[in-house]
Wavefront OBJ file of the C-alpha trace (Angstrom):
o trace
v -16.512 65.854 82.271
v -13.156 65.275 84.520
v -12.421 62.070 82.900
v -12.315 63.835 79.506
v -10.296 66.492 80.571
v -7.687 64.488 81.888
v -7.802 62.545 78.408
v -7.596 65.246 76.333
v -4.642 66.799 79.130
v -2.539 63.786 78.992
v -2.934 63.771 75.182
v -1.730 67.381 75.007
v 0.945 66.525 77.439
v 2.524 63.727 75.214
v 1.917 66.010 72.003
v 3.574 68.818 73.420
v 6.878 66.390 74.844
v 7.173 65.093 71.330
v 7.014 68.324 69.291
v 9.272 69.894 71.976
v 11.916 66.658 71.482
v 11.229 67.590 67.816
v 11.995 71.477 68.167
v 15.154 70.223 70.413
v 16.678 68.061 67.535
v 16.202 69.857 65.330
v 18.348 72.938 66.467
v 20.957 71.004 68.302
v 23.303 72.130 65.735
v 25.957 70.234 67.924
v 24.864 67.251 66.380
v 25.564 68.470 62.421
v 28.905 69.413 63.867
v 30.094 66.333 65.021
v 29.044 64.285 62.075
v 30.124 66.713 59.306
v 33.440 66.386 61.331
v 33.824 62.943 62.311
v 32.953 61.811 58.770
v 35.354 64.448 57.314
v 32.771 65.648 54.838
v 34.391 69.322 54.070
v 36.895 67.389 53.390
v 35.248 65.358 50.633
v 33.653 68.096 49.188
v 36.175 70.304 49.092
v 34.982 72.990 51.015
v 35.880 74.305 54.651
v 34.035 73.372 57.539
v 32.828 77.402 58.417
v 31.920 77.458 54.525
v 30.124 73.980 54.840
v 28.409 75.416 57.863
v 27.516 78.630 56.352
v 25.453 76.702 53.951
v 24.044 74.320 56.928
v 23.048 77.867 58.420
v 21.348 78.700 55.432
v 19.639 75.912 55.112
v 18.010 76.197 58.572
v 17.218 80.193 58.366
v 14.995 78.693 54.950
v 13.432 76.055 56.775
v 12.314 78.105 59.893
v 11.711 81.365 58.479
v 8.353 82.624 57.045
v 10.445 85.958 55.123
v 12.933 83.720 53.140
v 10.964 82.207 50.508
v 13.462 81.064 48.312
v 16.558 78.398 49.248
v 19.954 79.663 48.267
v 22.495 77.612 49.666
v 25.936 79.606 48.487
v 27.531 76.355 47.339
v 25.178 73.884 46.222
v 22.541 73.904 43.406
v 19.175 72.962 43.641
v 16.869 71.051 41.797
v 13.146 71.628 40.962
v 12.884 67.984 43.408
v 15.073 69.138 45.438
v 13.629 72.465 46.081
v 9.925 71.095 46.496
v 11.552 68.378 49.245
v 13.367 71.273 51.295
v 9.294 73.628 50.723
v 7.394 70.765 52.200
v 9.912 70.225 55.242
v 9.716 73.961 55.960
v 5.911 73.295 56.012
v 6.079 70.417 58.094
v 8.382 72.112 60.681
v 5.562 75.080 60.911
v 2.891 72.600 61.285
v 5.238 70.922 64.164
v 5.928 74.291 66.049
v 2.087 75.385 65.532
v 1.134 72.555 67.439
v 3.947 72.481 70.003
v 2.517 76.004 70.881
v -1.177 74.355 71.265
v 0.036 71.580 72.926
v 1.990 74.440 75.306
v -1.071 75.983 76.046
v -3.431 72.864 76.686
v -0.681 71.160 79.150
v -0.480 74.285 80.736
v -3.727 74.673 82.109
v -3.950 70.936 82.546
v -1.265 70.718 85.139
v -2.520 73.505 86.742
v -6.261 71.977 86.943
v -4.609 68.820 88.009
v -2.178 70.898 90.607
v -5.368 72.987 92.043
v -7.193 69.227 92.228
v -4.801 67.631 94.224
v -4.768 64.654 91.380
v -1.299 64.456 90.440
v -1.377 60.788 90.744
v -3.759 60.602 87.435
v -0.119 61.172 85.805
v 1.961 58.307 86.785
v 0.194 55.397 84.501
v 0.342 57.532 81.424
v 4.056 58.491 82.140
v 4.702 54.961 82.829
v 3.205 53.285 79.896
v 4.684 55.991 77.589
v 7.868 55.501 78.346
v 7.811 52.487 77.305
v 7.769 52.656 74.089
v 11.003 54.755 72.927
v 12.896 51.555 74.034
v 11.064 49.734 71.525
v 11.429 52.087 68.831
v 15.174 52.402 69.403
v 15.316 48.699 68.993
v 13.917 49.098 65.406
v 16.070 51.638 64.547
v 19.031 49.887 65.472
v 18.059 46.622 64.137
v 17.086 48.278 60.349
v 17.196 52.039 60.167
v 17.219 52.006 56.346
v 13.784 50.409 55.797
v 12.827 52.959 59.261
v 14.061 56.232 57.347
v 12.258 55.124 54.057
v 8.951 54.469 55.973
v 9.035 57.514 57.583
v 9.406 59.665 54.339
v 6.774 57.592 52.566
v 4.550 58.756 55.660
v 4.936 62.369 55.528
v 5.553 62.849 51.935
v 3.298 61.850 49.138
v 6.003 62.090 46.349
v 9.579 60.767 45.450
v 11.354 64.399 45.812
v 13.239 62.987 48.887
v 15.101 61.120 47.015
v 17.898 63.032 46.097
v 19.954 62.586 43.162
v 23.736 63.835 43.986
v 24.164 65.060 40.410
v 21.659 67.865 40.598
v 21.252 68.084 44.419
v 24.517 67.716 45.881
v 23.709 69.034 49.519
v 22.751 65.640 49.626
v 26.360 64.656 50.216
v 26.834 67.078 52.945
v 23.515 65.838 55.005
v 24.766 62.302 55.443
v 22.325 59.612 56.357
v 24.537 58.606 59.513
v 23.356 62.554 60.506
v 19.799 61.663 60.093
v 19.906 58.111 62.579
v 21.170 60.680 64.982
v 19.056 62.736 65.062
v 16.152 60.125 65.591
v 18.347 58.641 68.655
v 18.767 62.388 69.896
v 14.422 62.386 69.750
v 13.846 59.351 71.146
v 16.569 60.179 74.119
v 14.800 63.229 74.648
v 10.932 61.787 74.712
v 12.297 58.868 76.731
v 13.952 61.227 79.127
v 11.507 63.513 79.439
v 8.571 60.368 79.771
v 10.862 59.422 82.709
v 11.189 62.505 84.181
v 7.031 63.054 84.078
v 7.025 59.774 85.789
v 9.414 60.124 88.917
v 7.909 63.919 89.334
v 4.121 63.046 88.865
v 4.874 59.824 91.304
v 6.656 62.094 93.979
v 4.125 64.859 93.969
v 1.650 62.510 94.428
v 3.069 60.164 97.246
v 3.767 63.745 99.213
v 0.083 64.825 98.194
v -1.186 61.471 100.266
v 0.781 62.372 103.026
l 1 2 3 4 5 6 7 8 9 10 11 12 13 14 15 16 17 18 19 20 21 22 23 24 25 26 27 28 29 30 31 32 33 34 35 36 37 38 39 40 41 42 43 44 45 46 47 48 49 50 51 52 53 54 55 56 57 58 59 60 61 62 63 64 65 66 67 68 69 70 71 72 73 74 75 76 77 78 79 80 81 82 83 84 85 86 87 88 89 90 91 92 93 94 95 96 97 98 99 100 101 102 103 104 105 106 107 108 109 110 111 112 113 114 115 116 117 118 119 120 121 122 123 124 125 126 127 128 129 130 131 132 133 134 135 136 137 138 139 140 141 142 143 144 145 146 147 148 149 150 151 152 153 154 155 156 157 158 159 160 161 162 163 164 165 166 167 168 169 170 171 172 173 174 175 176 177 178 179 180 181 182 183 184 185 186 187 188 189 190 191 192 193 194 195 196 197 198 199 200 201 202 203 204 205 206 207 208 209 210 211
């Protein structure tokens, strides 16, 4: 029974780290601000920085707030396929937040259980092995981001609506591929940092408990 609790608890912790890192990456607005400024995106689109950010905020609000049913970008038109893709992204965001909430509750009670039973040491190996994965994924991302980007969309979307035509969905010109690469990098850095911290903290606490 304890092994089952450990397995489920550790899985919950890893899922919590992943979904929280996704949420932080989504809301890390400075990443987009830096991207458009360094690549002169506002100038290339004939918009001011503030106007472009207004469109980005409108997109974020649509993707997150259930009461916003339609995507209305102030300065960009959208095709049926474009609207479909953003709707599917909206559903994926909701799925991520739902899993995050469930994983948080499960992780909270599991950590209380581990602390109460004095078994912090069971977290050391899972965090250690989990920390080995993000560097490998970062390597593949550095070697061939294009393939990884395409594979990501093929896994999470069952259509080609994510392939935007700039003529019918000019918003894609405001979302350069480099921005998504930076998002992936930030995501992997966040989970790697979380796993390393988890490993260090659990190791230190286990050592104190054993003394």
